[in-house]
OpenMM code with the backbone's topology and positions (N, CA, C; nanometers):
from openmm import Vec3, app, unit

residues = "UNK UNK UNK UNK UNK UNK UNK UNK UNK UNK UNK UNK UNK UNK UNK UNK UNK UNK UNK UNK UNK UNK UNK UNK UNK UNK UNK UNK UNK UNK UNK UNK UNK UNK UNK UNK UNK UNK UNK UNK UNK UNK UNK UNK UNK UNK UNK UNK UNK UNK UNK UNK UNK UNK UNK UNK UNK UNK UNK UNK UNK UNK UNK UNK UNK UNK UNK UNK UNK UNK UNK UNK UNK UNK UNK UNK UNK UNK UNK UNK UNK UNK UNK UNK UNK UNK UNK UNK UNK UNK UNK UNK UNK UNK UNK UNK UNK UNK UNK UNK UNK UNK UNK UNK UNK UNK UNK UNK UNK UNK UNK UNK UNK UNK UNK UNK UNK UNK UNK UNK".split()
positions = [
    Vec3(-8.5161, 13.6786, 11.1843),
    Vec3(-8.5277, 13.6328, 11.3217),
    Vec3(-8.5400, 13.4808, 11.3276),
    Vec3(-8.6003, 13.4209, 11.2245),
    Vec3(-8.6087, 13.2757, 11.2188),
    Vec3(-8.7225, 13.2188, 11.3010),
    Vec3(-8.7142, 13.0919, 11.3222),
    Vec3(-8.8160, 13.0175, 11.3950),
    Vec3(-8.8131, 13.0584, 11.5417),
    Vec3(-8.9296, 13.0849, 11.6014),
    Vec3(-8.9366, 13.1342, 11.7379),
    Vec3(-8.9582, 13.0218, 11.8394),
    Vec3(-8.9085, 13.0377, 11.9615),
    Vec3(-8.9329, 12.9362, 12.0645),
    Vec3(-9.0818, 12.9073, 12.0851),
    Vec3(-9.1679, 13.0099, 12.0754),
    Vec3(-9.3116, 12.9843, 12.0931),
    Vec3(-9.3669, 12.8990, 11.9791),
    Vec3(-9.3033, 12.9040, 11.8616),
    Vec3(-9.3453, 12.8187, 11.7501),
    Vec3(-9.3098, 12.6730, 11.7782),
    Vec3(-9.1913, 12.6507, 11.8304),
    Vec3(-9.1491, 12.5150, 11.8677),
    Vec3(-9.2429, 12.4617, 11.9755),
    Vec3(-9.2732, 12.5444, 12.0748),
    Vec3(-9.3638, 12.5024, 12.1820),
    Vec3(-9.5009, 12.4673, 12.1259),
    Vec3(-9.5519, 12.5484, 12.0335),
    Vec3(-9.6816, 12.5211, 11.9710),
    Vec3(-9.6814, 12.3826, 11.9055),
    Vec3(-9.5791, 12.3545, 11.8257),
    Vec3(-9.5711, 12.2257, 11.7566),
    Vec3(-9.5575, 12.1095, 11.8548),
    Vec3(-9.4746, 12.1267, 11.9545),
    Vec3(-9.4505, 12.0185, 12.0495),
    Vec3(-9.5710, 11.9949, 12.1406),
    Vec3(-9.6415, 12.1012, 12.1791),
    Vec3(-9.7618, 12.0862, 12.2617),
    Vec3(-9.8703, 12.0074, 12.1896),
    Vec3(-9.8694, 12.0105, 12.0565),
    Vec3(-9.9690, 11.9394, 11.9764),
    Vec3(-9.9167, 11.8066, 11.9218),
    Vec3(-9.7976, 11.7709, 11.9650),
    Vec3(-9.7347, 11.6443, 11.9233),
    Vec3(-9.7165, 11.6327, 11.7730),
    Vec3(-9.6955, 11.7460, 11.7055),
    Vec3(-9.6641, 11.7411, 11.5638),
    Vec3(-9.5226, 11.6889, 11.5468),
    Vec3(-9.5040, 11.6039, 11.4484),
    Vec3(-9.3696, 11.5648, 11.4074),
    Vec3(-9.3283, 11.6665, 11.3025),
    Vec3(-9.2085, 11.7213, 11.3146),
    Vec3(-9.1679, 11.8271, 11.2229),
    Vec3(-9.0168, 11.8262, 11.2016),
    Vec3(-8.9802, 11.8914, 11.0923),
    Vec3(-8.8388, 11.9125, 11.0587),
    Vec3(-8.8193, 12.0612, 11.0341),
    Vec3(-8.7014, 12.1103, 11.0693),
    Vec3(-8.6656, 12.2487, 11.0427),
    Vec3(-8.5440, 12.2479, 10.9518),
    Vec3(-8.5549, 12.3196, 10.8397),
    Vec3(-8.4459, 12.3302, 10.7436),
    Vec3(-8.4099, 12.4778, 10.7299),
    Vec3(-8.2841, 12.5103, 10.7565),
    Vec3(-8.2379, 12.6480, 10.7472),
    Vec3(-8.1853, 12.6765, 10.6070),
    Vec3(-8.2190, 12.7934, 10.5582),
    Vec3(-8.1751, 12.8409, 10.4274),
    Vec3(-8.1195, 12.9811, 10.4500),
    Vec3(-8.0535, 13.0374, 10.3513),
    Vec3(-7.9972, 13.1710, 10.3694),
    Vec3(-8.1053, 13.2785, 10.3800),
    Vec3(-8.2181, 13.2613, 10.3140),
    Vec3(-8.3224, 13.3633, 10.3133),
    Vec3(-8.4449, 13.3280, 10.3967),
    Vec3(-8.4497, 13.2064, 10.4478),
    Vec3(-8.5705, 13.1629, 10.5169),
    Vec3(-8.5442, 13.0354, 10.5954),
    Vec3(-8.6397, 13.0042, 10.6795),
    Vec3(-8.6431, 12.8753, 10.7475),
    Vec3(-8.7602, 12.7995, 10.6871),
    Vec3(-8.7398, 12.6735, 10.6604),
    Vec3(-8.8481, 12.5900, 10.6086),
    Vec3(-8.8854, 12.4903, 10.7172),
    Vec3(-9.0140, 12.4881, 10.7500),
    Vec3(-9.0670, 12.3926, 10.8474),
    Vec3(-9.1528, 12.2925, 10.7717),
    Vec3(-9.1305, 12.1650, 10.7966),
    Vec3(-9.2121, 12.0596, 10.7371),
    Vec3(-9.2813, 11.9861, 10.8508),
    Vec3(-9.4132, 11.9910, 10.8498),
    Vec3(-9.4935, 11.9180, 10.9469),
    Vec3(-9.5296, 11.7851, 10.8827),
    Vec3(-9.4935, 11.6779, 10.9484),
    Vec3(-9.5060, 11.5435, 10.8915),
    Vec3(-9.6398, 11.4791, 10.9297),
    Vec3(-9.7037, 11.4165, 10.8323),
    Vec3(-9.8222, 11.3361, 10.8597),
    Vec3(-9.9425, 11.4121, 10.9116),
    Vec3(-9.9668, 11.5306, 10.8582),
    Vec3(-10.0814, 11.6116, 10.9007),
    Vec3(-10.2113, 11.5448, 10.8546),
    Vec3(-10.3012, 11.5188, 10.9482),
    Vec3(-10.4269, 11.4505, 10.9182),
    Vec3(-10.5241, 11.5432, 10.8464),
    Vec3(-10.5889, 11.4907, 10.7436),
    Vec3(-10.6805, 11.5689, 10.6606),
    Vec3(-10.8255, 11.5260, 10.6823),
    Vec3(-10.9187, 11.6180, 10.6549),
    Vec3(-11.0595, 11.5768, 10.6529),
    Vec3(-11.0830, 11.4841, 10.5335),
    Vec3(-11.1939, 11.4169, 10.5312),
    Vec3(-11.2225, 11.3157, 10.4298),
    Vec3(-11.2670, 11.3759, 10.2963),
    Vec3(-11.2111, 11.4886, 10.2595),
    Vec3(-11.2448, 11.5552, 10.1327),
    Vec3(-11.1472, 11.5200, 10.0215),
    Vec3(-11.0332, 11.4655, 10.0598),
    Vec3(-10.9212, 11.4524, 9.9676),
    Vec3(-10.8885, 11.3070, 9.9363),
    Vec3(-10.8052, 11.2914, 9.8359),
    Vec3(-10.7640, 11.1578, 9.7933),
    Vec3(-10.6506, 11.0999, 9.8783),
    Vec3(-10.6088, 11.1700, 9.9833),
    Vec3(-10.5101, 11.1212, 10.0797),
    Vec3(-10.5600, 11.1498, 10.2204),
    Vec3(-10.5246, 11.0654, 10.3142),
    Vec3(-10.5664, 11.0835, 10.4532),
    Vec3(-10.4761, 11.1798, 10.5295),
    Vec3(-10.3511, 11.1901, 10.4852),
    Vec3(-10.2582, 11.2819, 10.5504),
    Vec3(-10.1527, 11.3276, 10.4506),
    Vec3(-10.0897, 11.4397, 10.4825),
    Vec3(-9.9861, 11.4982, 10.3980),
    Vec3(-9.8768, 11.5563, 10.4868),
    Vec3(-9.7653, 11.5858, 10.4255),
    Vec3(-9.6648, 11.6700, 10.4888),
    Vec3(-9.6953, 11.8126, 10.4455),
    Vec3(-9.6817, 11.9064, 10.5369),
    Vec3(-9.7067, 12.0475, 10.5081),
    Vec3(-9.5760, 12.1236, 10.5198),
    Vec3(-9.5450, 12.2020, 10.4183),
    Vec3(-9.4255, 12.2860, 10.4175),
    Vec3(-9.4684, 12.4301, 10.4395),
    Vec3(-9.3998, 12.4975, 10.5306),
    Vec3(-9.4241, 12.6390, 10.5595),
    Vec3(-9.2910, 12.7110, 10.5492),
    Vec3(-9.2889, 12.8191, 10.4722),
    Vec3(-9.1684, 12.9004, 10.4601),
    Vec3(-9.1769, 13.0155, 10.5596),
    Vec3(-9.0728, 13.0279, 10.6418),
    Vec3(-9.0658, 13.1360, 10.7396),
    Vec3(-8.9572, 13.2320, 10.6928),
    Vec3(-8.9991, 13.3522, 10.6495),
    Vec3(-8.9028, 13.4439, 10.5888),
    Vec3(-8.8116, 13.5115, 10.6918),
    Vec3(-8.6978, 13.5573, 10.6446),
    Vec3(-8.6118, 13.6409, 10.7268),
    Vec3(-8.6953, 13.7607, 10.7710),
    Vec3(-8.6827, 13.7987, 10.8958),
    Vec3(-8.7583, 13.9116, 10.9474),
    Vec3(-8.8905, 13.8739, 11.0116),
    Vec3(-8.9247, 13.7448, 11.0082),
    Vec3(-9.0442, 13.6972, 11.0773),
    Vec3(-9.0284, 13.7242, 11.2265),
    Vec3(-9.1278, 13.7697, 11.2970),
    Vec3(-9.2683, 13.7821, 11.2604),
    Vec3(-9.3084, 13.9169, 11.1998),
    Vec3(-9.2139, 14.0082, 11.1832),
    Vec3(-9.2488, 14.1340, 11.1146),
    Vec3(-9.2874, 14.1047, 10.9700),
    Vec3(-9.2203, 14.0098, 10.9066),
    Vec3(-9.2564, 13.9655, 10.7722),
    Vec3(-9.3505, 13.8461, 10.7842),
    Vec3(-9.4511, 13.8472, 10.7036),
    Vec3(-9.5610, 13.7520, 10.7212),
    Vec3(-9.5339, 13.6125, 10.6672),
    Vec3(-9.6049, 13.5180, 10.7261),
    Vec3(-9.6146, 13.3839, 10.6710),
    Vec3(-9.7245, 13.3896, 10.5665),
    Vec3(-9.7040, 13.3212, 10.4554),
    Vec3(-9.7977, 13.3305, 10.3449),
    Vec3(-9.7946, 13.1989, 10.2673),
    Vec3(-9.9109, 13.1481, 10.2365),
    Vec3(-9.9260, 13.0253, 10.1597),
    Vec3(-9.8754, 12.9047, 10.2391),
    Vec3(-9.8969, 12.7863, 10.1820),
    Vec3(-9.8403, 12.6636, 10.2351),
    Vec3(-9.8352, 12.5628, 10.1211),
    Vec3(-9.7573, 12.4574, 10.1402),
    Vec3(-9.7355, 12.3564, 10.0378),
    Vec3(-9.7598, 12.2192, 10.0990),
    Vec3(-9.8097, 12.1258, 10.0180),
    Vec3(-9.8352, 11.9904, 10.0670),
    Vec3(-9.7702, 11.8872, 9.9756),
    Vec3(-9.7385, 11.7732, 10.0365),
    Vec3(-9.6908, 11.6564, 9.9642),
    Vec3(-9.7414, 11.5337, 10.0378),
    Vec3(-9.8009, 11.4393, 9.9694),
    Vec3(-9.8251, 11.4351, 9.8252),
    Vec3(-9.9337, 11.5336, 9.7837),
    Vec3(-9.9441, 11.5517, 9.6527),
    Vec3(-10.0422, 11.6445, 9.5969),
    Vec3(-10.1825, 11.5955, 9.6270),
    Vec3(-10.2731, 11.6901, 9.6470),
    Vec3(-10.4110, 11.6574, 9.6826),
    Vec3(-10.5081, 11.6882, 9.5704),
    Vec3(-10.6057, 11.6013, 9.5576),
    Vec3(-10.7206, 11.6266, 9.4711),
    Vec3(-10.8459, 11.6041, 9.5547),
    Vec3(-10.9507, 11.6772, 9.5188),
    Vec3(-11.0779, 11.6611, 9.5875),
    Vec3(-11.1441, 11.5310, 9.5433),
    Vec3(-11.1947, 11.4547, 9.6379),
    Vec3(-11.2643, 11.3312, 9.6037),
    Vec3(-11.3870, 11.3584, 9.5172),
    Vec3(-11.4549, 11.4692, 9.5458),
    Vec3(-11.5815, 11.4987, 9.4776),
    Vec3(-11.5657, 11.5285, 9.3294),
    Vec3(-11.4505, 11.5851, 9.2910),
    Vec3(-11.4329, 11.6270, 9.1511),
    Vec3(-11.3129, 11.5627, 9.0829),
    Vec3(-11.2199, 11.5111, 9.1616),
    Vec3(-11.0960, 11.4588, 9.1045),
    Vec3(-11.0013, 11.5693, 9.0601),
    Vec3(-11.0316, 11.6921, 9.0971),
    Vec3(-10.9514, 11.8088, 9.0587),
    Vec3(-10.8729, 11.8619, 9.1789),
    Vec3(-10.7715, 11.9444, 9.1483),
    Vec3(-10.7012, 12.0146, 9.2546),
    Vec3(-10.7987, 12.1098, 9.3239),
    Vec3(-10.7793, 12.1347, 9.4535),
    Vec3(-10.8608, 12.2357, 9.5204),
    Vec3(-10.8377, 12.3732, 9.4569),
    Vec3(-10.9322, 12.4668, 9.4744),
    Vec3(-10.9128, 12.6013, 9.4189),
    Vec3(-10.7829, 12.6645, 9.4680),
    Vec3(-10.7154, 12.7299, 9.3774),
    Vec3(-10.5896, 12.8002, 9.4039),
    Vec3(-10.4832, 12.7094, 9.4648),
    Vec3(-10.4833, 12.5846, 9.4186),
    Vec3(-10.3825, 12.4895, 9.4656),
    Vec3(-10.3334, 12.4044, 9.3490),
    Vec3(-10.3100, 12.4706, 9.2361),
    Vec3(-10.2719, 12.3954, 9.1163),
    Vec3(-10.1298, 12.4243, 9.0695),
    Vec3(-10.0498, 12.4904, 9.1530),
    Vec3(-9.9102, 12.5146, 9.1184),
    Vec3(-9.8208, 12.4167, 9.1931),
    Vec3(-9.7166, 12.3718, 9.1255),
    Vec3(-9.6205, 12.2785, 9.1841),
    Vec3(-9.4847, 12.3488, 9.1904),
    Vec3(-9.4212, 12.3420, 9.3076),
    Vec3(-9.2906, 12.4044, 9.3276),
    Vec3(-9.1983, 12.3055, 9.3980),
    Vec3(-9.0704, 12.3151, 9.3696),
    Vec3(-8.9738, 12.2221, 9.4275),
    Vec3(-8.8999, 12.2859, 9.5443),
    Vec3(-8.9053, 12.2177, 9.6579),
    Vec3(-8.8285, 12.2532, 9.7775),
    Vec3(-8.7774, 12.1229, 9.8368),
    Vec3(-8.6568, 12.1263, 9.8878),
    Vec3(-8.5973, 12.0086, 9.9523),
    Vec3(-8.5999, 11.8865, 9.8598),
    Vec3(-8.5834, 11.9123, 9.7304),
    Vec3(-8.5823, 11.8079, 9.6273),
    Vec3(-8.7134, 11.7314, 9.6157),
    Vec3(-8.8235, 11.7950, 9.6550),
    Vec3(-8.9575, 11.7357, 9.6451),
    Vec3(-9.0470, 11.8346, 9.5727),
    Vec3(-9.1363, 11.7833, 9.4893),
    Vec3(-9.2329, 11.8700, 9.4216),
    Vec3(-9.3570, 11.8842, 9.5104),
    Vec3(-9.3754, 12.0044, 9.5627),
    Vec3(-9.4829, 12.0353, 9.6554),
    Vec3(-9.5967, 12.1065, 9.5818),
    Vec3(-9.7176, 12.0798, 9.6248),
    Vec3(-9.8366, 12.1482, 9.5723),
    Vec3(-9.8595, 12.2732, 9.6571),
    Vec3(-9.8646, 12.3881, 9.5908),
    Vec3(-9.8808, 12.5149, 9.6624),
    Vec3(-10.0283, 12.5493, 9.6797),
    Vec3(-10.0659, 12.5807, 9.8015),
    Vec3(-10.1975, 12.6359, 9.8325),
    Vec3(-10.1796, 12.7855, 9.8508),
    Vec3(-10.2330, 12.8619, 9.7580),
    Vec3(-10.2192, 13.0067, 9.7614),
    Vec3(-10.3274, 13.0647, 9.8519),
    Vec3(-10.2894, 13.0962, 9.9722),
    Vec3(-10.3819, 13.1514, 10.0713),
    Vec3(-10.3181, 13.2760, 10.1306),
    Vec3(-10.3908, 13.3877, 10.1247),
    Vec3(-10.3377, 13.5149, 10.1725),
    Vec3(-10.4343, 13.5747, 10.2743),
    Vec3(-10.3798, 13.6411, 10.3722),
    Vec3(-10.4614, 13.7067, 10.4744),
    Vec3(-10.3815, 13.8212, 10.5346),
    Vec3(-10.4517, 13.9087, 10.6048),
    Vec3(-10.3868, 14.0252, 10.6660),
    Vec3(-10.3032, 13.9794, 10.7854),
    Vec3(-10.1748, 13.9982, 10.7746),
    Vec3(-10.0798, 13.9541, 10.8772),
    Vec3(-10.0532, 14.0671, 10.9745),
    Vec3(-10.0399, 14.0322, 11.1018),
    Vec3(-9.9990, 14.1272, 11.2053),
    Vec3(-9.8718, 14.0743, 11.2697),
    Vec3(-9.7778, 14.1615, 11.3050),
    Vec3(-9.6521, 14.1151, 11.3653),
    Vec3(-9.6701, 14.0391, 11.4965),
    Vec3(-9.7884, 14.0468, 11.5565),
    Vec3(-9.8155, 13.9708, 11.6789),
    Vec3(-9.8554, 13.8270, 11.6483),
    Vec3(-9.8822, 13.7964, 11.5216),
    Vec3(-9.9187, 13.6605, 11.4825),
    Vec3(-9.7962, 13.5700, 11.4882),
    Vec3(-9.8230, 13.4412, 11.4823),
    Vec3(-9.7153, 13.3420, 11.4893),
    Vec3(-9.7536, 13.2209, 11.4043),
    Vec3(-9.6735, 13.1181, 11.4130),
    Vec3(-9.7000, 12.9952, 11.3397),
    Vec3(-9.8384, 12.9402, 11.3733),
    Vec3(-9.8806, 12.9527, 11.4972),
    Vec3(-10.0127, 12.9036, 11.5374),
    Vec3(-10.1239, 12.9706, 11.4560),
    Vec3(-10.1104, 13.0982, 11.4281),
    Vec3(-10.2079, 13.1702, 11.3457),
    Vec3(-10.2115, 13.1089, 11.2063),
    Vec3(-10.0950, 13.0872, 11.1501),
    Vec3(-10.0855, 13.0322, 11.0145),
    Vec3(-10.1419, 12.8900, 11.0103),
    Vec3(-10.1168, 12.8124, 11.1137),
    Vec3(-10.1712, 12.6769, 11.1183),
    Vec3(-10.3236, 12.6787, 11.1239),
    Vec3(-10.3811, 12.7775, 11.1905),
    Vec3(-10.5275, 12.7900, 11.1908),
    Vec3(-10.5800, 12.8213, 11.0511),
    Vec3(-10.5090, 12.9044, 10.9774),
    Vec3(-10.5465, 12.9344, 10.8388),
    Vec3(-10.5365, 12.8078, 10.7538),
    Vec3(-10.4315, 12.7313, 10.7730),
    Vec3(-10.4137, 12.6057, 10.6990),
    Vec3(-10.5277, 12.5094, 10.7311),
    Vec3(-10.5572, 12.4942, 10.8589),
    Vec3(-10.6635, 12.4039, 10.9005),
    Vec3(-10.7959, 12.4427, 10.8360),
    Vec3(-10.8296, 12.5714, 10.8385),
    Vec3(-10.9553, 12.6180, 10.7786),
    Vec3(-10.9531, 12.6006, 10.6264),
    Vec3(-10.8398, 12.6259, 10.5647),
    Vec3(-10.8275, 12.6122, 10.4191),
    Vec3(-10.8496, 12.4679, 10.3755),
    Vec3(-10.8040, 12.3747, 10.4555),
    Vec3(-10.8148, 12.2344, 10.4183),
    Vec3(-10.9529, 12.1741, 10.4513),
    Vec3(-11.0350, 12.2507, 10.5203),
    Vec3(-11.1724, 12.2056, 10.5498),
    Vec3(-11.2659, 12.2274, 10.4330),
    Vec3(-11.2271, 12.3145, 10.3408),
    Vec3(-11.3207, 12.3486, 10.2335),
    Vec3(-11.2698, 12.3070, 10.0974),
] * unit.nanometer
topology = app.Topology()
chain = topology.addChain("A")
for resn in residues:
    res = topology.addResidue(resn, chain)
    for name in ("N", "CA", "C"):
        topology.addAtom(name, app.Element.getBySymbol(name[0]), res)
């Protein structure tokens, strides 16, 4: 099904700068310049979200950031964020975050998970 109009509205209502990249198996959304809490070695990152074919019946899962983040307190990667994967010719840091998905959820739900994940 791809990216939904309500997802575009969500991003635009919040003044997010974003890019949409279409692939044969998925849509990739990159949110540019996402502001971070003061826990990390960067003030902002780009966030990559993969939207699978069949969304919203198929769930959004995980997210990726660039540049890579380390915690200021330890100098280490955050928990479950130590894998690097290449998309769009960039090496992204994967945050492995999983939750129970419902077909009524949307990008806004996933962004709330991302926001909470980056707070800790």
